[in-house]
N, CA, C and O atoms as a GROMACS GRO file, in nm:
protein
  360
    1MET      N    1  -9.042 -13.661  -9.042
    1MET     CA    2  -8.905 -13.704  -9.034
    1MET      C    3  -8.860 -13.722  -8.888
    1MET      O    4  -8.773 -13.805  -8.860
    2LYS      N    5  -8.918 -13.647  -8.795
    2LYS     CA    6  -8.876 -13.656  -8.655
    2LYS      C    7  -8.900 -13.794  -8.596
    2LYS      O    8  -8.837 -13.831  -8.497
    3LYS      N    9  -8.989 -13.870  -8.656
    3LYS     CA   10  -9.022 -14.002  -8.604
    3LYS      C   11  -8.934 -14.111  -8.664
    3LYS      O   12  -8.939 -14.226  -8.619
    4TRP      N   13  -8.855 -14.078  -8.763
    4TRP     CA   14  -8.768 -14.176  -8.824
    4TRP      C   15  -8.660 -14.220  -8.724
    4TRP      O   16  -8.605 -14.138  -8.651
    5GLU      N   17  -8.633 -14.347  -8.724
    5GLU     CA   18  -8.533 -14.400  -8.631
    5GLU      C   19  -8.394 -14.342  -8.659
    5GLU      O   20  -8.318 -14.314  -8.566
    6VAL      N   21  -8.361 -14.324  -8.785
    6VAL     CA   22  -8.229 -14.271  -8.819
    6VAL      C   23  -8.211 -14.129  -8.765
    6VAL      O   24  -8.102 -14.093  -8.722
    7VAL      N   25  -8.316 -14.049  -8.767
    7VAL     CA   26  -8.309 -13.913  -8.715
    7VAL      C   27  -8.285 -13.917  -8.565
    7VAL      O   28  -8.204 -13.840  -8.513
    8THR      N   29  -8.354 -14.004  -8.497
    8THR     CA   30  -8.336 -14.019  -8.353
    8THR      C   31  -8.194 -14.064  -8.320
    8THR      O   32  -8.134 -14.013  -8.225
    9GLN      N   33  -8.141 -14.158  -8.396
    9GLN     CA   34  -8.005 -14.207  -8.372
    9GLN      C   35  -7.902 -14.097  -8.395
    9GLN      O   36  -7.807 -14.083  -8.319
   10ILE      N   37  -7.921 -14.020  -8.500
   10ILE     CA   38  -7.827 -13.911  -8.529
   10ILE      C   39  -7.832 -13.806  -8.419
   10ILE      O   40  -7.729 -13.756  -8.375
   11LYS      N   41  -7.952 -13.772  -8.375
   11LYS     CA   42  -7.966 -13.675  -8.266
   11LYS      C   43  -7.895 -13.724  -8.140
   11LYS      O   44  -7.826 -13.648  -8.073
   12THR      N   45  -7.912 -13.851  -8.110
   12THR     CA   46  -7.848 -13.909  -7.992
   12THR      C   47  -7.697 -13.905  -8.006
   12THR      O   48  -7.626 -13.870  -7.911
   13SER      N   49  -7.647 -13.940  -8.124
   13SER     CA   50  -7.501 -13.938  -8.148
   13SER      C   51  -7.444 -13.798  -8.135
   13SER      O   52  -7.339 -13.778  -8.075
   14VAL      N   53  -7.514 -13.700  -8.191
   14VAL     CA   54  -7.467 -13.562  -8.185
   14VAL      C   55  -7.469 -13.512  -8.041
   14VAL      O   56  -7.376 -13.444  -7.998
   15GLU      N   57  -7.572 -13.545  -7.967
   15GLU     CA   58  -7.582 -13.502  -7.827
   15GLU      C   59  -7.472 -13.568  -7.742
   15GLU      O   60  -7.413 -13.502  -7.656
   16THR      N   61  -7.446 -13.695  -7.766
   16THR     CA   62  -7.338 -13.764  -7.695
   16THR      C   63  -7.204 -13.699  -7.727
   16THR      O   64  -7.123 -13.677  -7.637
   17PHE      N   65  -7.182 -13.668  -7.853
   17PHE     CA   66  -7.059 -13.601  -7.895
   17PHE      C   67  -7.046 -13.466  -7.827
   17PHE      O   68  -6.940 -13.431  -7.775
   18ARG      N   69  -7.154 -13.390  -7.826
   18ARG     CA   70  -7.154 -13.256  -7.766
   18ARG      C   71  -7.123 -13.260  -7.617
   18ARG      O   72  -7.054 -13.172  -7.566
   19GLN      N   73  -7.172 -13.360  -7.548
   19GLN     CA   74  -7.149 -13.371  -7.404
   19GLN      C   75  -7.013 -13.431  -7.370
   19GLN      O   76  -6.956 -13.400  -7.265
   20THR      N   77  -6.960 -13.515  -7.458
   20THR     CA   78  -6.833 -13.582  -7.434
   20THR      C   79  -6.713 -13.493  -7.466
   20THR      O   80  -6.609 -13.504  -7.402
   21LEU      N   81  -6.726 -13.408  -7.564
   21LEU     CA   82  -6.614 -13.326  -7.608
   21LEU      C   83  -6.549 -13.243  -7.497
   21LEU      O   84  -6.427 -13.240  -7.491
   22PRO      N   85  -6.625 -13.177  -7.409
   22PRO     CA   86  -6.559 -13.103  -7.298
   22PRO      C   87  -6.479 -13.194  -7.206
   22PRO      O   88  -6.376 -13.152  -7.152
   23LEU      N   89  -6.524 -13.318  -7.186
   23LEU     CA   90  -6.450 -13.411  -7.101
   23LEU      C   91  -6.318 -13.449  -7.168
   23LEU      O   92  -6.214 -13.457  -7.101
   24ILE      N   93  -6.322 -13.471  -7.298
   24ILE     CA   94  -6.200 -13.504  -7.372
   24ILE      C   95  -6.103 -13.387  -7.367
   24ILE      O   96  -5.983 -13.406  -7.350
   25LYS      N   97  -6.156 -13.267  -7.381
   25LYS     CA   98  -6.071 -13.148  -7.376
   25LYS      C   99  -5.999 -13.138  -7.242
   25LYS      O  100  -5.881 -13.105  -7.236
   26MET      N  101  -6.071 -13.166  -7.134
   26MET     CA  102  -6.009 -13.161  -7.000
   26MET      C  103  -5.897 -13.264  -6.989
   26MET      O  104  -5.793 -13.237  -6.929
   27LEU      N  105  -5.918 -13.381  -7.047
   27LEU     CA  106  -5.817 -13.486  -7.039
   27LEU      C  107  -5.692 -13.454  -7.119
   27LEU      O  108  -5.585 -13.508  -7.091
   28LYS      N  109  -5.703 -13.367  -7.217
   28LYS     CA  110  -5.589 -13.332  -7.300
   28LYS      C  111  -5.514 -13.209  -7.250
   28LYS      O  112  -5.418 -13.166  -7.313
   29GLU      N  113  -5.556 -13.153  -7.139
   29GLU     CA  114  -5.489 -13.035  -7.084
   29GLU      C  115  -5.351 -13.073  -7.031
   29GLU      O  116  -5.330 -13.187  -6.988
   30PRO      N  117  -5.256 -12.978  -7.033
   30PRO     CA  118  -5.120 -13.008  -6.989
   30PRO      C  119  -5.107 -13.037  -6.839
   30PRO      O  120  -5.004 -13.089  -6.796
   31TYR      N  121  -5.208 -13.004  -6.762
   31TYR     CA  122  -5.199 -13.030  -6.618
   31TYR      C  123  -5.223 -13.176  -6.583
   31TYR      O  124  -5.204 -13.215  -6.468
   32MET      N  125  -5.264 -13.258  -6.678
   32MET     CA  126  -5.284 -13.401  -6.653
   32MET      C  127  -5.149 -13.472  -6.649
   32MET      O  128  -5.082 -13.484  -6.751
   33ARG      N  129  -5.110 -13.517  -6.531
   33ARG     CA  130  -4.984 -13.585  -6.509
   33ARG      C  131  -5.010 -13.737  -6.502
   33ARG      O  132  -5.124 -13.779  -6.488
   34PRO      N  133  -4.904 -13.817  -6.510
   34PRO     CA  134  -4.923 -13.963  -6.500
   34PRO      C  135  -5.000 -14.006  -6.375
   34PRO      O  136  -5.078 -14.101  -6.381
   35ARG      N  137  -4.979 -13.937  -6.264
   35ARG     CA  138  -5.053 -13.974  -6.142
   35ARG      C  139  -5.204 -13.952  -6.159
   35ARG      O  140  -5.285 -14.026  -6.103
   36HIS      N  141  -5.240 -13.850  -6.235
   36HIS     CA  142  -5.381 -13.824  -6.260
   36HIS      C  143  -5.440 -13.928  -6.356
   36HIS      O  144  -5.555 -13.969  -6.342
   37TRP      N  145  -5.358 -13.969  -6.452
   37TRP     CA  146  -5.402 -14.074  -6.544
   37TRP      C  147  -5.421 -14.205  -6.469
   37TRP      O  148  -5.511 -14.283  -6.502
   38ASP      N  149  -5.338 -14.231  -6.368
   38ASP     CA  150  -5.356 -14.351  -6.286
   38ASP      C  151  -5.491 -14.346  -6.215
   38ASP      O  152  -5.563 -14.446  -6.211
   39LYS      N  153  -5.524 -14.231  -6.160
   39LYS     CA  154  -5.656 -14.215  -6.095
   39LYS      C  155  -5.768 -14.231  -6.196
   39LYS      O  156  -5.871 -14.291  -6.165
   40MET      N  157  -5.748 -14.179  -6.317
   40MET     CA  158  -5.850 -14.189  -6.420
   40MET      C  159  -5.873 -14.335  -6.459
   40MET      O  160  -5.986 -14.378  -6.478
   41GLN      N  161  -5.764 -14.410  -6.469
   41GLN     CA  162  -5.777 -14.551  -6.504
   41GLN      C  163  -5.854 -14.628  -6.396
   41GLN      O  164  -5.935 -14.715  -6.427
   42LYS      N  165  -5.829 -14.595  -6.271
   42LYS     CA  166  -5.902 -14.659  -6.162
   42LYS      C  167  -6.049 -14.621  -6.166
   42LYS      O  168  -6.136 -14.706  -6.144
   43ALA      N  169  -6.076 -14.494  -6.192
   43ALA     CA  170  -6.215 -14.448  -6.197
   43ALA      C  171  -6.293 -14.512  -6.312
   43ALA      O  172  -6.409 -14.548  -6.296
   44LEU      N  173  -6.227 -14.528  -6.426
   44LEU     CA  174  -6.293 -14.585  -6.543
   44LEU      C  175  -6.288 -14.737  -6.545
   44LEU      O  176  -6.362 -14.803  -6.618
   45GLY      N  177  -6.198 -14.794  -6.463
   45GLY     CA  178  -6.184 -14.938  -6.460
   45GLY      C  179  -6.124 -14.996  -6.586
   45GLY      O  180  -6.151 -15.110  -6.622
   46GLN      N  181  -6.040 -14.915  -6.654
   46GLN     CA  182  -5.978 -14.957  -6.779
   46GLN      C  183  -5.836 -14.906  -6.785
   46GLN      O  184  -5.801 -14.804  -6.726
   47VAL      N  185  -5.753 -14.980  -6.858
   47VAL     CA  186  -5.616 -14.936  -6.883
   47VAL      C  187  -5.620 -14.841  -7.002
   47VAL      O  188  -5.675 -14.875  -7.107
   48LEU      N  189  -5.563 -14.723  -6.985
   48LEU     CA  190  -5.563 -14.623  -7.090
   48LEU      C  191  -5.422 -14.604  -7.144
   48LEU      O  192  -5.330 -14.575  -7.068
   49GLU      N  193  -5.405 -14.620  -7.272
   49GLU     CA  194  -5.275 -14.597  -7.334
   49GLU      C  195  -5.272 -14.454  -7.388
   49GLU      O  196  -5.258 -14.433  -7.508
   50TYR      N  197  -5.284 -14.359  -7.298
   50TYR     CA  198  -5.300 -14.218  -7.334
   50TYR      C  199  -5.178 -14.159  -7.403
   50TYR      O  200  -5.191 -14.059  -7.474
   51GLU      N  201  -5.061 -14.217  -7.386
   51GLU     CA  202  -4.941 -14.165  -7.451
   51GLU      C  203  -4.919 -14.226  -7.590
   51GLU      O  204  -4.834 -14.178  -7.666
   52ASN      N  205  -4.994 -14.328  -7.623
   52ASN     CA  206  -4.982 -14.395  -7.751
   52ASN      C  207  -5.047 -14.310  -7.861
   52ASN      O  208  -5.157 -14.258  -7.843
   53GLU      N  209  -4.979 -14.297  -7.974
   53GLU     CA  210  -5.034 -14.217  -8.084
   53GLU      C  211  -5.163 -14.279  -8.140
   53GLU      O  212  -5.243 -14.209  -8.201
   54ALA      N  213  -5.182 -14.406  -8.118
   54ALA     CA  214  -5.303 -14.474  -8.165
   54ALA      C  215  -5.424 -14.443  -8.077
   54ALA      O  216  -5.537 -14.480  -8.110
   55PHE      N  217  -5.399 -14.376  -7.965
   55PHE     CA  218  -5.509 -14.338  -7.875
   55PHE      C  219  -5.572 -14.211  -7.929
   55PHE      O  220  -5.534 -14.100  -7.891
   56THR      N  221  -5.668 -14.227  -8.015
   56THR     CA  222  -5.730 -14.116  -8.087
   56THR      C  223  -5.860 -14.074  -8.019
   56THR      O  224  -5.900 -14.130  -7.917
   57ILE      N  225  -5.924 -13.976  -8.078
   57ILE     CA  226  -6.052 -13.929  -8.024
   57ILE      C  227  -6.155 -14.041  -8.025
   57ILE      O  228  -6.243 -14.046  -7.939
   58GLY      N  229  -6.144 -14.129  -8.122
   58GLY     CA  230  -6.234 -14.244  -8.126
   58GLY      C  231  -6.220 -14.332  -8.004
   58GLY      O  232  -6.318 -14.387  -7.954
   59GLU      N  233  -6.096 -14.346  -7.955
   59GLU     CA  234  -6.071 -14.426  -7.835
   59GLU      C  235  -6.137 -14.362  -7.714
   59GLU      O  236  -6.189 -14.431  -7.627
   60TYR      N  237  -6.134 -14.230  -7.708
   60TYR     CA  238  -6.201 -14.160  -7.598
   60TYR      C  239  -6.351 -14.188  -7.598
   60TYR      O  240  -6.412 -14.210  -7.493
   61PHE      N  241  -6.410 -14.188  -7.718
   61PHE     CA  242  -6.553 -14.215  -7.725
   61PHE      C  243  -6.586 -14.358  -7.688
   61PHE      O  244  -6.693 -14.385  -7.633
   62LYS      N  245  -6.496 -14.451  -7.716
   62LYS     CA  246  -6.518 -14.591  -7.678
   62LYS      C  247  -6.519 -14.608  -7.526
   62LYS      O  248  -6.578 -14.703  -7.474
   63LEU      N  249  -6.454 -14.517  -7.456
   63LEU     CA  250  -6.449 -14.524  -7.309
   63LEU      C  251  -6.582 -14.495  -7.243
   63LEU      O  252  -6.602 -14.525  -7.126
   64ASN      N  253  -6.675 -14.436  -7.319
   64ASN     CA  254  -6.806 -14.397  -7.264
   64ASN      C  255  -6.787 -14.307  -7.142
   64ASN      O  256  -6.834 -14.336  -7.033
   65LEU      N  257  -6.716 -14.197  -7.165
   65LEU     CA  258  -6.683 -14.104  -7.058
   65LEU      C  259  -6.806 -14.045  -6.990
   65LEU      O  260  -6.800 -14.010  -6.873
   66LEU      N  261  -6.916 -14.035  -7.063
   66LEU     CA  262  -7.037 -13.977  -7.003
   66LEU      C  263  -7.086 -14.059  -6.884
   66LEU      O  264  -7.143 -14.003  -6.790
   67SER      N  265  -7.065 -14.190  -6.889
   67SER     CA  266  -7.112 -14.272  -6.777
   67SER      C  267  -7.033 -14.246  -6.650
   67SER      O  268  -7.080 -14.275  -6.540
   68GLN      N  269  -6.912 -14.191  -6.665
   68GLN     CA  270  -6.826 -14.159  -6.550
   68GLN      C  271  -6.789 -14.011  -6.548
   68GLN      O  272  -6.682 -13.974  -6.500
   69ALA      N  273  -6.876 -13.927  -6.601
   69ALA     CA  274  -6.846 -13.784  -6.617
   69ALA      C  275  -6.806 -13.718  -6.486
   69ALA      O  276  -6.714 -13.636  -6.484
   70ASP      N  277  -6.872 -13.751  -6.378
   70ASP     CA  278  -6.839 -13.689  -6.248
   70ASP      C  279  -6.698 -13.726  -6.205
   70ASP      O  280  -6.624 -13.641  -6.155
   71SER      N  281  -6.661 -13.851  -6.222
   71SER     CA  282  -6.526 -13.895  -6.186
   71SER      C  283  -6.421 -13.828  -6.272
   71SER      O  284  -6.316 -13.786  -6.222
   72VAL      N  285  -6.449 -13.817  -6.402
   72VAL     CA  286  -6.355 -13.752  -6.494
   72VAL      C  287  -6.336 -13.606  -6.453
   72VAL      O  288  -6.223 -13.558  -6.444
   73ARG      N  289  -6.445 -13.537  -6.429
   73ARG     CA  290  -6.436 -13.396  -6.389
   73ARG      C  291  -6.359 -13.381  -6.258
   73ARG      O  292  -6.277 -13.290  -6.244
   74GLU      N  293  -6.386 -13.469  -6.164
   74GLU     CA  294  -6.321 -13.460  -6.033
   74GLU      C  295  -6.169 -13.476  -6.046
   74GLU      O  296  -6.094 -13.397  -5.989
   75VAL      N  297  -6.125 -13.577  -6.120
   75VAL     CA  298  -5.981 -13.600  -6.138
   75VAL      C  299  -5.918 -13.480  -6.209
   75VAL      O  300  -5.810 -13.434  -6.171
   76CYS      N  301  -5.986 -13.429  -6.312
   76CYS     CA  302  -5.932 -13.315  -6.388
   76CYS      C  303  -5.927 -13.188  -6.304
   76CYS      O  304  -5.832 -13.110  -6.315
   77GLU      N  305  -6.027 -13.167  -6.221
   77GLU     CA  306  -6.028 -13.049  -6.135
   77GLU      C  307  -5.915 -13.056  -6.031
   77GLU      O  308  -5.850 -12.955  -6.004
   78VAL      N  309  -5.893 -13.172  -5.975
   78VAL     CA  310  -5.783 -13.190  -5.880
   78VAL      C  311  -5.651 -13.163  -5.952
   78VAL      O  312  -5.563 -13.095  -5.898
   79ALA      N  313  -5.636 -13.217  -6.072
   79ALA     CA  314  -5.514 -13.196  -6.150
   79ALA      C  315  -5.491 -13.048  -6.178
   79ALA      O  316  -5.378 -12.999  -6.167
   80ARG      N  317  -5.598 -12.978  -6.213
   80ARG     CA  318  -5.586 -12.835  -6.243
   80ARG      C  319  -5.544 -12.757  -6.118
   80ARG      O  320  -5.459 -12.668  -6.127
   81GLU      N  321  -5.603 -12.788  -6.005
   81GLU     CA  322  -5.570 -12.718  -5.880
   81GLU      C  323  -5.425 -12.748  -5.838
   81GLU      O  324  -5.354 -12.659  -5.792
   82GLU      N  325  -5.384 -12.872  -5.853
   82GLU     CA  326  -5.245 -12.907  -5.821
   82GLU      C  327  -5.149 -12.832  -5.913
   82GLU      O  328  -5.044 -12.787  -5.869
   83PHE      N  329  -5.186 -12.819  -6.039
   83PHE     CA  330  -5.103 -12.746  -6.135
   83PHE      C  331  -5.090 -12.600  -6.095
   83PHE      O  332  -4.982 -12.542  -6.106
   84LYS      N  333  -5.199 -12.540  -6.050
   84LYS     CA  334  -5.195 -12.400  -6.005
   84LYS      C  335  -5.098 -12.384  -5.888
   84LYS      O  336  -5.020 -12.290  -5.883
   85ILE      N  337  -5.104 -12.477  -5.794
   85ILE     CA  338  -5.016 -12.473  -5.677
   85ILE      C  339  -4.871 -12.490  -5.720
   85ILE      O  340  -4.783 -12.415  -5.677
   86GLU      N  341  -4.847 -12.591  -5.806
   86GLU     CA  342  -4.710 -12.614  -5.855
   86GLU      C  343  -4.655 -12.492  -5.928
   86GLU      O  344  -4.539 -12.457  -5.912
   87SER      N  345  -4.739 -12.429  -6.008
   87SER     CA  346  -4.696 -12.309  -6.083
   87SER      C  347  -4.665 -12.194  -5.988
   87SER      O  348  -4.568 -12.121  -6.009
   88ALA      N  349  -4.747 -12.177  -5.886
   88ALA     CA  350  -4.724 -12.070  -5.789
   88ALA      C  351  -4.595 -12.093  -5.711
   88ALA      O  352  -4.523 -11.997  -5.682
   89LEU      N  353  -4.567 -12.216  -5.678
   89LEU     CA  354  -4.446 -12.249  -5.604
   89LEU      C  355  -4.320 -12.232  -5.692
   89LEU      O  356  -4.212 -12.198  -5.642
   90ALA      N  357  -4.336 -12.258  -5.820
   90ALA     CA  358  -4.222 -12.245  -5.911
   90ALA      C  359  -4.192 -12.098  -5.930
   90ALA      O  360  -4.099 -12.063  -6.003
   0.00000   0.00000   0.00000
């Protein structure tokens, strides 16, 4: 069964899902502000309608976040650090 093409495709899909989910989770954190989404759009080279209810988890997977994982992490980490500073100042 390991040699079946369908098994290979399912394994690939599951692995892609497993690696993409943490990136999606970071993007849904409350520290992501519109300015960070602007940076994300520039990094991904796409317009993101992140506030639209139609922007579902499926839309995130269509973005192929894994190809830009480093950029996604970098923007999210900056957003998180800025949030910490803003919280401390408040």
